[in-house]
Rosetta silent file (secondary structure, phi, psi, omega in degrees, C-alpha in Angstrom):
SEQUENCE: MSPRRLVWNDTERRPTAPLRLLTMPIVVVLVVLALAFGVVGPLGTVLSGRPVASVVTNVVSAGATGIAGLVVARYIDRRTLSDLGFGIDRDWMLDLGFGLALGAVLMGGIFLVGLATGWFTVDSVGFGGARLSGVASLLALFVVVGISEELLVRGVVLTDISEGLRWKFDVRVASTVALVVSAAVFGVIHLSNPNSSLASTLSITLAGVMLGLGYVLSGDLAIPIGLHITWNFFQGGVFGFSVSGLSFGTSVVATTERGPDVITGGAFGPEAGLLGVGAILVGTAAIAWYVRARYGNLRFDPGVTVPELRWKRE
SCORE:     score description
SCORE:     0.000 S_00000001
   1 L     0.000  129.581  179.969  -61.238    1.600   87.453 S_00000001
   2 L   -69.336  149.574  179.990  -60.156    0.143   90.771 S_00000001
   3 H   -56.872  -30.542 -177.085  -56.551    0.769   91.996 S_00000001
   4 H   -65.586  -35.655 -179.312  -55.954   -2.993   91.883 S_00000001
   5 H   -71.508  -17.873  175.321  -56.610   -3.118   88.139 S_00000001
   6 H   -75.782  -21.120 -177.530  -53.870   -0.572   87.570 S_00000001
   7 H  -116.539  -13.958 -173.712  -51.234   -2.912   88.961 S_00000001
   8 E  -136.811  134.092  178.411  -52.673   -6.412   88.555 S_00000001
   9 E  -102.864  104.387 -177.945  -54.222   -8.253   85.606 S_00000001
  10 L   -64.098  -39.241 -176.445  -56.689  -10.816   87.141 S_00000001
  11 L   -63.422  -43.495 -177.302  -57.259  -12.576   83.810 S_00000001
  12 L   -95.669   -7.903  177.591  -53.536  -13.227   83.238 S_00000001
  13 L    58.027   50.466  178.352  -52.612  -13.510   86.958 S_00000001
  14 E  -162.508  167.614  178.349  -49.621  -11.236   86.719 S_00000001
  15 E   -59.499  158.176  176.760  -48.768   -7.472   87.008 S_00000001
  16 L   -69.381  161.895 -176.572  -50.048   -5.159   84.289 S_00000001
  17 H   -57.618  -44.979  178.230  -47.741   -4.347   81.328 S_00000001
  18 H   -58.151  -41.061 -177.762  -46.775   -0.814   82.623 S_00000001
  19 H   -71.537  -32.600  177.045  -45.853   -2.143   86.033 S_00000001
  20 H   -65.702  -39.977 -179.269  -43.812   -5.037   84.487 S_00000001
  21 H   -69.902  -36.898  174.696  -41.895   -2.538   82.401 S_00000001
  22 H   -67.580  -31.311 -176.838  -41.247   -0.285   85.395 S_00000001
  23 H   -78.802  -31.297 -173.371  -40.116   -3.226   87.479 S_00000001
  24 H   -52.789  -51.973 -179.592  -37.758   -4.601   84.784 S_00000001
  25 H   -58.668  -35.747  178.604  -34.910   -2.010   85.170 S_00000001
  26 H   -62.646  -48.078 -177.972  -34.917   -2.537   88.929 S_00000001
  27 H   -61.564  -47.623 -178.046  -34.645   -6.371   88.492 S_00000001
  28 H   -56.264  -46.928 -176.512  -31.901   -5.873   85.860 S_00000001
  29 H   -68.848  -39.641  179.474  -29.811   -3.680   88.122 S_00000001
  30 H   -66.935  -38.589 -178.304  -30.182   -5.980   91.100 S_00000001
  31 H   -71.354  -39.142  178.563  -29.241   -9.089   89.103 S_00000001
  32 H   -62.205  -46.307  177.309  -26.284   -7.326   87.498 S_00000001
  33 H   -62.917  -40.519 -179.164  -25.006   -6.108   90.880 S_00000001
  34 H   -64.335  -40.630  178.555  -25.500   -9.548   92.430 S_00000001
  35 H   -72.062  -35.456 -178.253  -23.472  -11.202   89.658 S_00000001
  36 H   -63.025  -44.101 -177.289  -20.863   -8.492   89.755 S_00000001
  37 H   -90.491  -25.067 -178.619  -20.151   -8.874   93.480 S_00000001
  38 H   -92.989  -23.510 -177.669  -21.051  -12.567   93.814 S_00000001
  39 H  -126.249  -52.634 -174.582  -19.475  -14.029   90.664 S_00000001
  40 H   -61.801  -46.998 -179.630  -17.462  -11.595   88.566 S_00000001
  41 H   -61.753  -52.184  176.193  -15.452  -10.239   91.466 S_00000001
  42 H   -60.383  -38.478  177.285  -14.503  -13.621   93.001 S_00000001
  43 H   -61.712  -44.160  178.118  -13.768  -15.039   89.528 S_00000001
  44 H   -59.161  -36.059  176.918  -11.438  -12.144   88.810 S_00000001
  45 H   -72.125  -44.211 -178.912   -9.583  -12.849   91.973 S_00000001
  46 H   -63.292  -41.002 -176.617   -9.290  -16.577   91.456 S_00000001
  47 L   -92.087    7.892 -174.417   -8.246  -16.211   87.807 S_00000001
  48 L   -54.093  131.599  179.574   -6.013  -13.201   88.373 S_00000001
  49 L    86.693  -10.055  177.958   -3.010  -13.237   86.061 S_00000001
  50 L   -95.223  144.495 -176.473   -4.390  -15.872   83.766 S_00000001
  51 L   -59.082  -30.418 -174.723   -5.130  -15.082   80.102 S_00000001
  52 H   -79.731   -8.489 -174.945   -8.631  -16.536   80.445 S_00000001
  53 H   -57.387  -56.832 -175.936   -9.575  -14.161   83.313 S_00000001
  54 H   -62.821  -34.824  177.281  -10.772  -11.236   81.219 S_00000001
  55 H   -61.874  -51.342 -174.628  -12.636  -13.616   78.822 S_00000001
  56 H   -64.542  -45.103 -179.079  -14.544  -15.317   81.594 S_00000001
  57 H   -66.038  -37.156  179.310  -15.396  -12.104   83.500 S_00000001
  58 H   -68.074  -37.330  179.473  -16.481  -10.314   80.299 S_00000001
  59 H   -67.956  -44.517 -178.577  -18.741  -13.183   79.252 S_00000001
  60 H   -64.170  -45.028  178.965  -20.316  -13.430   82.690 S_00000001
  61 H   -59.721  -45.139 -179.069  -20.821   -9.653   82.834 S_00000001
  62 H   -66.832  -31.497  179.798  -22.358   -9.550   79.381 S_00000001
  63 H   -78.409   -8.354 -176.852  -24.657  -12.476   80.269 S_00000001
  64 H   -63.804  -36.596  178.123  -25.982  -10.688   83.352 S_00000001
  65 H   -64.345  -38.843  176.868  -28.538   -8.837   81.247 S_00000001
  66 H   -64.696  -42.666  179.922  -29.718  -12.044   79.737 S_00000001
  67 H   -65.528  -41.038  176.348  -30.029  -13.713   83.137 S_00000001
  68 H   -61.043  -37.464  176.656  -31.963  -10.638   84.364 S_00000001
  69 H   -63.875  -38.243  179.359  -34.251  -10.955   81.354 S_00000001
  70 H   -68.306  -38.942  179.860  -34.971  -14.588   82.207 S_00000001
  71 H   -62.131  -45.764 -179.450  -35.724  -13.628   85.889 S_00000001
  72 H   -64.273  -41.904 -176.591  -38.169  -10.972   84.718 S_00000001
  73 H   -68.406  -37.923 -175.835  -39.741  -13.269   82.140 S_00000001
  74 H   -79.279  -45.110 -170.224  -40.167  -16.207   84.547 S_00000001
  75 H  -102.647  -17.059  177.412  -41.198  -14.540   87.792 S_00000001
  76 H  -110.238  -56.203  178.363  -42.792  -11.246   86.718 S_00000001
  77 L   -72.691  -27.939  178.781  -44.033  -11.720   83.142 S_00000001
  78 L    62.399   40.022 -177.143  -44.635  -15.454   83.870 S_00000001
  79 E   -99.575  162.969  175.137  -43.924  -16.384   80.259 S_00000001
  80 L   -87.035  164.321  179.561  -42.739  -19.606   78.667 S_00000001
  81 L   -65.869  -35.812 -178.762  -39.428  -19.703   76.769 S_00000001
  82 H   -66.157  -33.496 -178.350  -41.233  -20.097   73.440 S_00000001
  83 H   -73.366  -14.596  173.833  -43.193  -16.901   74.194 S_00000001
  84 H   -87.922   -0.827  178.110  -39.829  -15.139   74.529 S_00000001
  85 L    98.784   14.268  178.711  -38.975  -16.073   70.959 S_00000001
  86 L  -109.564   43.108 -179.391  -37.136  -19.263   71.812 S_00000001
  87 L   -81.719   75.225 -169.543  -39.443  -21.842   70.248 S_00000001
  88 L   -75.382  119.604  175.335  -36.379  -23.760   69.037 S_00000001
  89 L  -153.413 -166.683 -176.725  -37.065  -26.254   66.293 S_00000001
  90 H   -58.514  -47.618  179.743  -35.890  -26.850   62.649 S_00000001
  91 H   -61.398  -37.990 -179.674  -37.492  -23.659   61.398 S_00000001
  92 H   -63.255  -43.823 -179.336  -35.927  -21.674   64.279 S_00000001
  93 H   -69.798  -30.406  173.718  -32.465  -22.992   63.364 S_00000001
  94 H   -66.129  -45.123  178.034  -32.965  -22.115   59.673 S_00000001
  95 H   -64.231  -38.483  178.436  -33.883  -18.606   60.630 S_00000001
  96 H   -61.780  -43.211  178.126  -30.920  -18.408   62.931 S_00000001
  97 H   -61.656  -36.697  176.831  -28.677  -19.473   60.047 S_00000001
  98 H   -64.256  -46.111 -179.255  -30.106  -16.720   57.854 S_00000001
  99 H   -60.980  -42.761  177.676  -29.493  -14.125   60.599 S_00000001
 100 H   -62.250  -41.303  178.140  -25.897  -15.304   61.017 S_00000001
 101 H   -65.271  -42.142 -177.919  -25.243  -15.162   57.331 S_00000001
 102 H   -60.265  -48.310 -178.736  -26.879  -11.740   56.982 S_00000001
 103 H   -58.820  -42.795  179.659  -24.776  -10.168   59.710 S_00000001
 104 H   -66.758  -40.687  179.039  -21.553  -11.429   58.129 S_00000001
 105 H   -65.377  -43.551 -177.706  -22.577  -10.287   54.652 S_00000001
 106 H   -63.670  -47.503 -176.834  -23.619   -6.776   55.775 S_00000001
 107 H   -70.357  -33.955  175.807  -20.395   -6.163   57.703 S_00000001
 108 H   -62.632  -37.874  177.432  -18.385   -7.703   54.891 S_00000001
 109 H   -66.069  -40.963  175.578  -20.083   -5.245   52.503 S_00000001
 110 H   -59.393  -46.037 -179.745  -19.139   -2.273   54.758 S_00000001
 111 H   -62.213  -46.805 -175.707  -15.544   -3.430   54.735 S_00000001
 112 H   -64.475  -43.938 -179.288  -15.326   -4.034   50.973 S_00000001
 113 H   -65.378  -43.109 -179.291  -16.952   -0.612   50.117 S_00000001
 114 H   -66.119  -35.244  179.795  -14.670    1.147   52.528 S_00000001
 115 H   -69.793  -43.201 -178.903  -11.611   -0.690   51.196 S_00000001
 116 H   -61.963  -35.885 -177.278  -12.555    0.081   47.562 S_00000001
 117 H   -91.399   -6.226 -177.692  -12.930    3.782   48.235 S_00000001
 118 L    84.932    7.617 -179.569   -9.841    4.158   50.442 S_00000001
 119 L   -77.965  -22.558  170.437  -11.882    4.984   53.497 S_00000001
 120 E  -123.404  147.441  171.501  -10.343    1.888   55.195 S_00000001
 121 E  -128.603  147.066 -177.694   -6.830    0.465   54.833 S_00000001
 122 E   -93.338  121.009  179.203   -5.611   -2.956   55.862 S_00000001
 123 E   -88.531  -37.709  179.090   -2.552   -2.800   58.142 S_00000001
 124 E  -166.944  159.152  174.963   -2.092   -6.562   58.636 S_00000001
 125 E  -130.781  125.244 -173.325   -3.853   -9.886   58.442 S_00000001
 126 L  -138.766  144.037  177.725   -2.929  -12.523   61.021 S_00000001
 127 L  -127.761   24.270  178.036   -3.867  -16.031   62.074 S_00000001
 128 L   -62.810  165.774 -177.953   -1.311  -16.487   64.832 S_00000001
 129 H   -58.161  -49.655 -176.331   -2.090  -18.313   68.043 S_00000001
 130 H   -64.931  -43.601  178.954   -2.371  -15.243   70.208 S_00000001
 131 H   -63.833  -42.968  179.260   -4.510  -13.367   67.721 S_00000001
 132 H   -66.667  -35.282  177.136   -6.807  -16.267   67.132 S_00000001
 133 H   -63.132  -41.861  178.141   -7.194  -16.824   70.838 S_00000001
 134 H   -65.288  -39.606  179.064   -8.285  -13.176   71.210 S_00000001
 135 H   -65.524  -39.239  178.360  -10.708  -13.542   68.270 S_00000001
 136 H   -65.189  -34.486  176.995  -12.193  -16.714   69.740 S_00000001
 137 H   -63.992  -39.466  179.345  -12.699  -14.831   73.000 S_00000001
 138 H   -69.760  -33.249  178.489  -14.573  -12.110   71.157 S_00000001
 139 H   -64.525  -43.649  176.133  -16.764  -14.694   69.464 S_00000001
 140 H   -59.391  -46.824  178.939  -17.736  -16.105   72.880 S_00000001
 141 H   -57.556  -48.077 -173.215  -18.412  -12.606   74.124 S_00000001
 142 H   -73.502  -30.352  174.551  -20.540  -11.564   71.132 S_00000001
 143 H   -62.038  -46.189  179.998  -22.611  -14.796   71.246 S_00000001
 144 H   -68.956  -37.701  177.748  -23.541  -14.012   74.834 S_00000001
 145 H   -65.796  -47.907  177.933  -24.158  -10.370   74.087 S_00000001
 146 H   -57.028  -41.689  178.288  -26.340  -11.184   71.089 S_00000001
 147 H   -70.270  -45.675 -174.886  -28.488  -13.608   73.054 S_00000001
 148 H   -66.595  -48.966 -177.527  -28.716  -11.471   76.169 S_00000001
 149 H   -67.986  -35.456  178.818  -29.582   -8.154   74.464 S_00000001
 150 H   -68.685  -41.645 -179.760  -32.119   -9.741   72.157 S_00000001
 151 H   -61.028  -44.566 -172.941  -33.751  -11.582   75.023 S_00000001
 152 H   -77.375  -52.742 -173.208  -34.044   -8.388   77.136 S_00000001
 153 H   -75.397  -45.762  178.466  -34.855   -5.717   74.487 S_00000001
 154 H   -89.827  -49.885 -175.090  -36.902   -7.729   72.053 S_00000001
 155 H   -65.083  -35.884 -174.237  -38.024  -10.758   74.059 S_00000001
 156 H  -104.248  -59.718 -172.022  -39.077   -8.809   77.117 S_00000001
 157 H   -65.208  -55.407 -177.413  -39.384   -5.048   76.351 S_00000001
 158 H   -60.282  -44.787 -177.077  -40.900   -5.255   72.813 S_00000001
 159 H   -66.695  -41.004 -179.490  -43.213   -8.136   73.773 S_00000001
 160 H   -60.863  -45.391 -177.809  -44.434   -6.426   76.971 S_00000001
 161 H   -64.753  -48.735 -179.496  -45.291   -3.242   75.075 S_00000001
 162 H   -63.357  -37.022  175.431  -47.088   -5.085   72.287 S_00000001
 163 H   -67.471  -35.610  179.623  -49.043   -7.226   74.737 S_00000001
 164 H   -69.549  -25.223 -179.061  -50.006   -4.126   76.714 S_00000001
 165 H   -91.400  -13.354 -171.087  -51.332   -2.416   73.624 S_00000001
 166 L   -65.891  -20.756 -177.241  -53.242   -5.327   72.172 S_00000001
 167 L   -78.281  -23.623 -177.222  -56.442   -4.615   74.037 S_00000001
 168 L  -100.885  -28.900 -172.373  -56.773   -1.114   72.479 S_00000001
 169 L  -130.457  164.581  179.685  -55.220   -1.648   69.046 S_00000001
 170 L   -80.165  179.078 -173.106  -54.871   -4.234   66.364 S_00000001
 171 H   -62.641  -38.367 -177.487  -51.707   -6.412   65.918 S_00000001
 172 H   -63.433  -49.429 -179.726  -50.209   -4.049   63.340 S_00000001
 173 H   -64.532  -48.888 -179.734  -50.438   -0.915   65.438 S_00000001
 174 H   -56.910  -45.795 -176.736  -49.423   -2.649   68.710 S_00000001
 175 H   -69.862  -36.016  179.354  -46.395   -4.263   67.039 S_00000001
 176 H   -66.273  -44.414  179.995  -45.311   -1.079   65.254 S_00000001
 177 H   -62.393  -47.310 -179.490  -45.420    0.996   68.405 S_00000001
 178 H   -61.170  -37.881  179.431  -43.579   -1.702   70.377 S_00000001
 179 H   -62.585  -48.214 -178.544  -41.001   -2.024   67.610 S_00000001
 180 H   -64.585  -46.831 -177.860  -40.277    1.753   67.582 S_00000001
 181 H   -68.070  -40.953  179.855  -40.189    2.149   71.376 S_00000001
 182 H   -69.246  -29.698  178.825  -37.973   -0.909   71.966 S_00000001
 183 H   -71.223  -39.406  175.308  -35.607    0.323   69.207 S_00000001
 184 H   -62.816  -40.610  176.674  -35.411    3.695   71.011 S_00000001
 185 H   -60.998  -44.528  178.045  -34.617    1.907   74.240 S_00000001
 186 H   -57.323  -41.518  179.308  -31.900   -0.055   72.403 S_00000001
 187 H   -67.664  -43.732 -178.114  -30.389    3.257   71.185 S_00000001
 188 H   -65.762  -33.084  178.077  -30.472    4.905   74.607 S_00000001
 189 H   -59.717  -32.565 -178.167  -28.794    1.887   76.204 S_00000001
 190 H   -88.519   -2.454 -178.877  -25.814    2.445   73.934 S_00000001
 191 H   -61.427  -30.920 -179.047  -25.713    6.194   74.656 S_00000001
 192 H   -80.175   -8.425  179.987  -23.310    5.580   77.573 S_00000001
 193 L   -65.062  152.524  175.656  -20.789    3.774   75.297 S_00000001
 194 L   -54.888  146.354  173.374  -17.438    5.479   74.546 S_00000001
 195 L    63.457   19.530  179.978  -17.453    7.927   71.625 S_00000001
 196 L   -75.169  158.211 -177.362  -21.254    7.937   71.445 S_00000001
 197 L  -153.685  177.968  173.948  -23.082   10.855   69.915 S_00000001
 198 H   -62.279  -38.122  178.365  -26.538   11.814   68.694 S_00000001
 199 H   -63.203  -42.279 -179.189  -25.695   10.314   65.319 S_00000001
 200 H   -65.891  -38.309 -177.332  -24.581    7.021   66.862 S_00000001
 201 H   -69.110  -42.223  179.000  -27.698    6.833   69.053 S_00000001
 202 H   -65.420  -39.653  179.373  -30.034    7.456   66.104 S_00000001
 203 H   -67.825  -40.559  176.249  -28.130    4.853   64.051 S_00000001
 204 H   -63.192  -40.312  177.950  -28.274    2.240   66.881 S_00000001
 205 H   -62.643  -39.217  175.853  -32.030    2.985   67.183 S_00000001
 206 H   -63.689  -40.377  174.564  -32.338    2.252   63.445 S_00000001
 207 H   -62.395  -32.863  176.858  -30.441   -0.964   63.984 S_00000001
 208 H   -67.310  -31.494  174.460  -32.945   -1.769   66.751 S_00000001
 209 H   -69.224  -41.099  177.802  -35.735   -1.484   64.196 S_00000001
 210 H   -59.682  -52.365 -177.522  -33.905   -3.847   61.871 S_00000001
 211 H   -62.569  -40.165 -177.905  -33.378   -6.389   64.663 S_00000001
 212 H   -68.212  -32.869 -179.179  -36.926   -5.990   65.981 S_00000001
 213 H   -62.437  -39.261  176.146  -38.388   -6.444   62.554 S_00000001
 214 H   -58.845  -28.022 -178.315  -36.922   -9.924   62.355 S_00000001
 215 H   -81.779  -49.901 -174.170  -38.804  -10.719   65.611 S_00000001
 216 H   -70.496  -23.752  178.909  -42.227   -9.198   64.856 S_00000001
 217 H   -82.596  -32.129 -178.955  -42.363  -10.662   61.391 S_00000001
 218 H   -98.760  -25.231 -177.529  -41.286  -14.192   62.362 S_00000001
 219 L    83.727    1.262 -179.561  -42.483  -14.415   65.932 S_00000001
 220 L  -134.353  159.107 -176.317  -39.048  -15.756   67.051 S_00000001
 221 L   -89.539    4.536 -173.727  -35.777  -14.304   68.145 S_00000001
 222 H   -59.304  -52.057 -177.857  -33.717  -16.532   65.768 S_00000001
 223 H   -61.759  -51.726 -178.940  -33.122  -13.910   63.032 S_00000001
 224 H   -64.587  -35.534  178.421  -32.211  -11.000   65.357 S_00000001
 225 H   -64.581  -46.918  179.558  -29.973  -13.200   67.549 S_00000001
 226 H   -63.184  -45.086  179.972  -28.061  -14.550   64.570 S_00000001
 227 H   -62.068  -44.539 -178.817  -27.769  -11.101   62.962 S_00000001
 228 H   -58.454  -45.429 -174.241  -26.714   -9.498   66.255 S_00000001
 229 H   -68.359  -50.275 -174.119  -23.965  -11.993   66.864 S_00000001
 230 H   -78.772  -27.023  172.770  -22.275  -11.928   63.447 S_00000001
 231 H   -56.198  -53.655 -178.282  -22.734   -8.132   62.970 S_00000001
 232 H   -68.078  -43.130 -176.655  -20.739   -7.531   66.153 S_00000001
 233 H   -65.791  -48.156  176.240  -18.241  -10.360   65.617 S_00000001
 234 H   -64.419  -33.792  178.674  -17.317   -9.504   62.042 S_00000001
 235 H   -62.515  -52.070 -176.646  -17.239   -5.863   62.952 S_00000001
 236 H   -93.561  -43.543 -171.507  -14.791   -6.261   65.878 S_00000001
 237 H   -85.612  -24.439 -175.269  -13.327   -9.741   65.676 S_00000001
 238 H  -104.553  -54.264 -173.879  -12.784  -10.069   61.907 S_00000001
 239 L   -97.634   -4.482  173.122  -12.360   -6.550   60.431 S_00000001
 240 L    75.256   18.291  175.644  -11.028   -4.718   63.539 S_00000001
 241 L   -77.976  161.941  170.964  -13.610   -1.964   63.706 S_00000001
 242 L   -69.689  145.843  176.083  -14.834   -0.445   66.977 S_00000001
 243 E  -107.813  102.594 -177.904  -18.076   -2.100   68.109 S_00000001
 244 L    51.652   44.510  178.593  -20.527    0.546   69.279 S_00000001
 245 L    88.873   -6.177 -177.297  -17.629    2.616   70.517 S_00000001
 246 E  -102.341  129.119  178.574  -15.676   -0.245   72.101 S_00000001
 247 L  -111.390  128.084 -171.122  -12.265   -1.146   70.677 S_00000001
 248 L  -102.613  -15.845  173.287  -11.002   -4.642   71.493 S_00000001
 249 L    76.766    3.427  179.220   -7.514   -4.457   69.987 S_00000001
 250 L  -142.188  135.193 -179.027   -7.556   -7.940   68.447 S_00000001
 251 L  -168.581  163.711  178.201   -8.930   -9.103   65.121 S_00000001
 252 L   -68.020  -40.705 -178.108   -8.084  -11.206   62.070 S_00000001
 253 E  -114.236  126.518  176.155   -7.703   -8.029   59.987 S_00000001
 254 E   -95.918  118.980 -170.395   -6.150   -4.942   61.518 S_00000001
 255 E  -118.446  144.625  171.783   -7.862   -1.961   59.887 S_00000001
 256 E  -118.548  134.458 -177.190   -7.361    1.782   59.953 S_00000001
 257 E   -89.717  125.072 -177.109  -10.162    4.191   59.229 S_00000001
 258 L  -121.653   -8.688 -177.510   -9.078    7.043   56.929 S_00000001
 259 L   -84.410  175.920  176.536  -12.358    8.360   55.550 S_00000001
 260 L   -66.068  139.485 -178.350  -14.618   11.130   56.911 S_00000001
 261 H   -55.831  -34.987 -179.295  -16.344   10.183   60.162 S_00000001
 262 H   -61.009  -23.157  179.546  -19.764   10.965   58.778 S_00000001
 263 H   -96.475  -47.320 -173.829  -19.217    8.039   56.381 S_00000001
 264 H   -88.463  -18.676 -177.687  -17.136    5.596   58.405 S_00000001
 265 L    97.868  -13.287  179.718  -18.500    6.286   61.858 S_00000001
 266 H    57.506 -142.425 -175.017  -15.109    7.307   63.261 S_00000001
 267 H   -64.793  -20.951  179.609  -14.147    6.056   66.706 S_00000001
 268 H   -74.775  -29.607 -177.933  -17.660    4.693   67.403 S_00000001
 269 L   114.636  170.375 -175.912  -17.421    2.226   64.507 S_00000001
 270 H   -56.429  -25.656 -178.237  -19.332    1.907   61.188 S_00000001
 271 H   -57.009  -30.303 -174.744  -22.712    1.914   62.947 S_00000001
 272 H   -90.359    2.267 -175.869  -22.400    5.689   63.478 S_00000001
 273 L  -117.936  173.003 -176.327  -21.609    6.502   59.814 S_00000001
 274 H   -66.369  -27.558  176.314  -23.476    6.426   56.508 S_00000001
 275 H   -62.079  -45.651  177.543  -21.862    3.087   55.669 S_00000001
 276 H   -65.159  -40.649  179.114  -23.482    1.568   58.708 S_00000001
 277 H   -61.907  -45.675  179.948  -26.858    3.200   58.015 S_00000001
 278 H   -57.394  -44.057  179.629  -26.741    1.923   54.438 S_00000001
 279 H   -63.197  -42.640  179.571  -26.047   -1.619   55.722 S_00000001
 280 H   -61.307  -42.597 -179.471  -28.891   -1.392   58.230 S_00000001
 281 H   -66.711  -42.210  178.346  -31.350   -0.331   55.476 S_00000001
 282 H   -65.053  -40.327  175.998  -30.150   -3.161   53.247 S_00000001
 283 H   -62.101  -41.269  179.523  -30.445   -5.617   56.164 S_00000001
 284 H   -61.372  -45.470  177.954  -33.969   -4.440   56.889 S_00000001
 285 H   -65.572  -37.692  178.295  -35.024   -5.036   53.295 S_00000001
 286 H   -62.689  -42.410  179.146  -33.298   -8.486   53.315 S_00000001
 287 H   -62.318  -43.630  177.776  -35.180   -9.558   56.385 S_00000001
 288 H   -60.685  -45.842 -179.608  -38.526   -8.488   54.790 S_00000001
 289 H   -62.052  -44.700 -174.307  -37.599  -10.397   51.580 S_00000001
 290 H   -65.052  -46.956 -178.763  -36.512  -13.506   53.476 S_00000001
 291 H   -61.160  -42.955 -179.070  -39.702  -13.661   55.638 S_00000001
 292 H   -67.220  -41.110 -176.992  -41.933  -13.211   52.661 S_00000001
 293 H   -69.382  -36.697 -173.143  -40.043  -15.826   50.539 S_00000001
 294 H   -83.301  -40.941 -174.089  -39.914  -18.329   53.398 S_00000001
 295 H  -103.842   -5.463  175.658  -43.350  -17.930   54.951 S_00000001
 296 L    83.055   -2.689  177.991  -45.320  -16.809   51.938 S_00000001
 297 L  -156.652  167.256 -177.228  -46.524  -13.496   53.425 S_00000001
 298 L  -126.579   96.122 -178.722  -45.319  -10.354   55.065 S_00000001
 299 L  -151.362  161.340  174.830  -47.244   -9.502   58.232 S_00000001
 300 L   -68.983  129.089  177.068  -46.751   -8.945   61.916 S_00000001
 301 L   -66.807  118.297 -177.964  -46.848  -12.239   63.764 S_00000001
 302 H   -60.175  -27.747 -179.882  -49.935  -12.103   66.035 S_00000001
 303 H   -57.478  -23.570  179.429  -48.100  -14.330   68.551 S_00000001
 304 H   -72.297  -22.365 -179.114  -45.931  -11.391   69.640 S_00000001
 305 L   -98.817   -7.432 -176.580  -49.005   -9.678   71.031 S_00000001
 306 L  -114.294  116.578 -173.839  -50.620  -12.712   72.691 S_00000001
 307 L   -76.052  144.384  172.306  -48.907  -14.067   75.817 S_00000001
 308 L  -111.299  103.173 -165.219  -48.234  -17.767   76.370 S_00000001
 309 E   -97.960  150.001 -175.801  -48.103  -17.904   80.166 S_00000001
 310 H   -67.715  -37.280 -171.101  -46.405  -20.531   82.371 S_00000001
 311 H   -65.554  -24.120  179.800  -49.301  -20.858   84.838 S_00000001
 312 H   -72.645  -15.379 -179.669  -51.524  -22.123   82.002 S_00000001
 313 L  -102.461   -8.279 -173.236  -49.179  -25.089   81.587 S_00000001
 314 L   -93.475    0.000    0.000  -48.803  -25.823   85.284 S_00000001
């Protein structure tokens, strides 16, 4: 094999999958730093002292990974938006609605089980202006986080791996390996969060399998994006739990965790406990049921392993 073939795919007119994956973190860091110094910093100065300052800077910071994902996809992967899982149409919106509903139901289930067993207690419920403003800010943040992380981890990482393996393996094997590896990346990304542990990393990895399954079975990011948004929002903005170790201090319901950490997840939030693991397993089964009921079969979508490239449309 010539050295050129190790770094360049002549058929697809773009770098090989391993090189694209190695380049991605560099691009992400550069884009995040550029936005931090070029946008977030100046915005923080201009909006200093205003209530909206933290909201705007947090949203822009969270969106940096999504922007980095788009840069990688357009200029390195050379993919279309639809190949990233954004083939938005009526079916896409229906799948998004299912994902949104599922995230809310799963987190609501965690809350109700914890409440019934005494593992959680409700300190207060409020709908005042200041509290609702904070909750609305969290909703905006989690919408951006859900889209950005799914675009980067599932739309770019998972897809690059599955495309890179498709020449040696069939769709099922390529998609399975990509699903597991991208889920592990998702878990490692959250390892630096406050209060993280081995248990939380393994649980987040399992959540990555659940989110990725919605993508590889449907071929679109609608289900994982919807699920990601409402899972985080209901966790932190509605029920007042920590979200992957981060505590935001504002929610519709102020909740105190009183049960054993192995069950409730402790300071990291429900994701690190058995309640979270149980919800993830239920969510995984629900996604499989939905895809089978809606599309008539349960299989890995072959479109995830076959690139739709921009240059073919130009």
